[in-house]
N, C-alpha and C positions, 0 to 999 in steps of 0.2 A: 655295657652289656646290652645285647639286642633284645628288643621287646618281642615276645612270642605271641602276644595277643593279636588277633585279627583286627584289621582296621575296617571302618565302614565301607571303604572301597573294595576290600577283599570280599566282604560279605555280599556286596552288591554284585560283584563279578560272578560269584558262585550262584547266587540267586538268579541272575539273568541268564546264566548258562543253561539252566533247566526250565525256567518259567517263561521265557519270552516266546513270541509267536513267529519267529523267523523259521524259514523252511529247514535250515540246518539244525536248529534247536528242536524242532518238531520231530525230525527224522531220528535224531539222537535219542530223544525221549521215547519214541516208539520202539527203537532197538532195545533200550533198557527194559521197557515194559514187556515186549515180546519174549525176551530172554528169561525174564523173571517168571512170566506166565508159563512158558514151556517147562522150565525147571521145576516150578511148583506143581504143575499138573503131573509130570512124570514121577516126581517124588511121591505125591499123594496116590497116584495110580499104582505105584509099587507097593505102598503101604496097604491100600485097599484091595490089591490084587485084581485090578481092572485090566483084563487082557485085551478087550476090544479097543482100548485107547491106542494100542500099538498097531493093531490090524486095520484100523480105520483112521488113517491120518486126517481125513476130512474133519473129524471131531476136533483134533488139535488146531487145524487151520481155522475152523469156525470159532473156536474158543479164543484163539489169538486175535482174530479180527474183532470179536465181540468185546474182549477185554481192552483192546486199544481204543475202540469206540467209547467204551466206558471211561477210560482214562482221559482221552482227549476231550470228551464232553465235559468232564469235571474241570479240566483246565480252562475250557472256554467259559464255563459258568463262573469260575473264580475270577477270570480276567474281566468279564463284563461287570461283575459285582464290585470289583476294585474301583471301577469308574462310577457306577451307580450308587453303591452303598459302601463308602470307605469304612475300614474297620473302626476307626476311632471317632467318627462323627455319628455313627448309628450302629454300635457294636451289637446290641441284642437283636435288632432287626436283621442285621447281616448274618448272624449265626443261624437264626431260624430259617431265613430265606435260603441260605446255602445248603443247609441240611435238607430242606424240603425239595429243592431242585435236584440235589444229588440223589436223593432217594427216588424221586420220580424218574430220573434218567437211568438209575440202576434197574428199576422195575421194567422200564421200556426195553432195555438191552437184554434182560433176562427173558422176557416174553419173546423177543425177536430171536434169540438163540434157540429157545424151545421150539419155536415154529419152524426154523430152518434146519435144525439138527436132524440127522437121520433117525427115523422112528425105532430103528433096531438098537440104538445105543442103550446100554444098560443104565439103570438108576445110579450105579456107582460112577459111570462116566459123567453123568449129569452132576453128581456130587463133586466130582473132581473139578469140573468147570466152576462150580460154585465156590469151592475152596480156593481155586486159582483167582477167582474174582475177589475173594476176601483178602488174599495177599496183595493184590493190586490196590484195593481200597486202603490197606495199611500203608502201602508205598505212597499213594496219593495224599493220604493224611499227613505223612511226614513232610511231604513237599508243601502242603498247605500250611502246616504249622511253621515251616520255614518262611512262607509268604507272610504269615501273621507276624512272626518275629521281625522280619525285614521291615514291614510297614510300621510296626511298633517302634523299631529303632529309628527309622526314617522320620517318624512323627516326633520323637524326642529331639532329634537333631534340628528339625524344622522349628519346633516350638522354642528351642533354645536360641536359634537364630532370630526368631520373631521377638523373643524376650529381650535379647541384646539390642536389637534394632529399636524396640520401643524405649528401652532405658536410654539409649543414645539420643533418640528423638526428644524424650522428656527432659534430658539433661540440657540439650541445646535450646529447648524452649525456655527453660528456666534461665539459662545464661543470657539469652537474648533479651530477657526482661530488663537486664541491667543497663543496656546501652541507651535507650531513650532517656532514662532517668539521669544517667551521667551526662549525656549531651545537653539536656535541658539545664542542669546545674552549671555546666561549663560555660554555656552561652550567657547565662545570667551573670556570672562573674566577669566575663569579657565585656559585657555591656557596662557593668559598673566601672571597670578599668578605663574604658574609652571615655566614660563620662567624667571621671575624677582624676585620671592620670594618663592622659593621651600619650605621653612619652614612653611610659612603661607598657602601653597596650600592645606594641609590636612584639616585645619580648614575651609578654604574656600569651599572645596569639601563637608564637612559635612553640612555647611550652605546651600550650593546649593542643597544638597539632601533634607534638611528640606523644603526649598522653593518649590522645584519641587514636593515633596510629597503633599504639600498643593494644588498645581495646579492640580494634578491628582485627589485629593479628591473632588475638586470642579467642576470637568468636567460636572457632571450631576446635579449640584445644580443651581437653578434659581437665588436665592439671598442668601446673608449671612449677619449676623449682622455686623455693622460697627466695633465693638470691635474685631471681628475675622480678619477683613481686616487690622486693625492697628497692631495686633500681628504679622501677616504675614509680614507686612511692615517693622518691626524691622529687621527681618532676611534679607529681600530683600535690605534694606538700607545698611546693613553690606557688602553685595556683592559689591555694588558700592563704598562704602567708602574706601574699600581696594584698589581699583584702583584709585579713584579720590582724596582721602584725603580731605584736606581743600578746594578743589575746589568745593565741593558739601556741601551745608547746607540744611538740611531738618528739619523744625519745625512743630510741631503738637500741636494744641490747640483745644480740643474737649470738649464740654459741656457733663458732665456725663449723662445727660438726653437723649442724642442722641446716646449713645453707642449701644443700642439694636435695633435701627432702621436699615433698610435693604438697601442694594445696590447690584448690580450685582457683582459677585466675580471677583477679579483681576482688578477692575476698576482703583484703585489707582496705581497699578503697571503699567498699560498701560499709564497713564498720566505722571508718573515719567519717564518712559522710553522715552516717547515722548519728554519731556522737555530736557532730557540728549542728545537725538539723534539730536535735532535741534539747540542746543545752545553751543557755546564755553564756557568752564569753566576752569579757572585757579585760583591759590591762590590769585592773585591780583584782578581778576574779577570773583569771584565765582558765581556759579549757586545757587540761593536761591529759594527754593521751600517751600511754606507754605500750610498746610492743616488745615482749620479752619471751625468749625461748626457755623452756624448763627441762630439767634433767629427765623427765619421763617422756620426752619426745612430743610435747605439746607446745602450742604457742598461745600466750596470753595477750589479749588486747584489752586494756583497761583504761577507763577515763573517770574523772571525778564527775559528780552529778550536781548540776545547777539547772534544773528543768525549766524550760520556757513555760510561760503561763498557758499559752495555747499553741499547739502544734498539730497540724493535720498529718495523720500518719495512716498508711494502709497496712503497715507491718510487713510489706513485701521484702524489704532488704534482709532482715534476719531470717525470715521464713525461707527465703530463697537459698541462703547459705545452708541452713539445716537440711533442706530437701536435696540440695546438690551433694552434700556429704552422705545422705542416706542412699543415694544412687551409686556412690563410690565405695563405701566401706560400712562395716558394722560398728565402727567406732563413732561415738556420739559427740556432738557439739554441746559444751556445757555453758549455760548462761546464768549468771548470778547478779543480784541487785540487792545491796544492803543499805540503801537509802543514802549512802555517801559515795559509793563507787559502783560502776557498772562494768562487769567483766565478761568477756567471751573467751572461752578456752577452746582452741581449735586443734584437732589431731593433725600432726604432721605425718604425711603418708609416705611409705616406701614404694618405689616404682614397681617392685615385684608383687606387691599386694594389691595393685590396682586391676 
């Protein structure tokens, strides 16, 4: 079914057709104004029985000239104020200034018409001009209200674009916080491998290269499918298993129906690093991390707690995840700690909801 609502482009076309300052638009506007002025004056002249409005065409000519001057003057005032006093940055001042300038211009044109009009014109003829002027002021008011509506709509569109741009910039800034931290940890592990296992260091370096390539590829990505994160996680787990051995157990149980759902990139990496950083892990007391999808469309990342005595933490990792989700969805990240296990529940996002 075709949408009958006018688009911003249609609105802009109609607005520009009457309000721009091109010669063609000005002539078109003056024709409309002149026709409206003549019809309104003749109509009111008939009602008021003003006979000299027909016998002295100079009165109509002067009135049409005066009304066009009044109309175009108001258009010029409106155009200048659009640049000097935009509607939405100084609304009150704009209204008062436009009313004052329009009234001053009306007074000037009225005095000019009175001075140039034939002295023999009746009071009724003068009243006819005044009523014609009122019609034109109503016409101008309608156009200025369109101008206000146009600027209001344009302001909303621009504000929405700025809002989206800011959200995107904020999201990218948060995401970029992850990279230096990950790179530092990766090199620390590589140094350890070179020192204690030179033979395996080459394979470790290759895996590290694969992992960091993924990190670089996702720097400008808002979300990724869960299956991509899990594939990345296999290489990432290898890096830590080389160093930790049986002290680290990572189990993954994901419903296949959830594999194409989305989450912010490297979310799982941050949570696993966070668990490793804050907990002691030995072969006798391993660190057990489970990643499980739930029937309600969420992902649970849980680990047992065996806190290290001293761990320097800025809290950036978890806070980063929470903030990135806040920029993407109204669904919240749930964090729980019962002194035995630490669990983070992540909403899995649908593409159409992003």
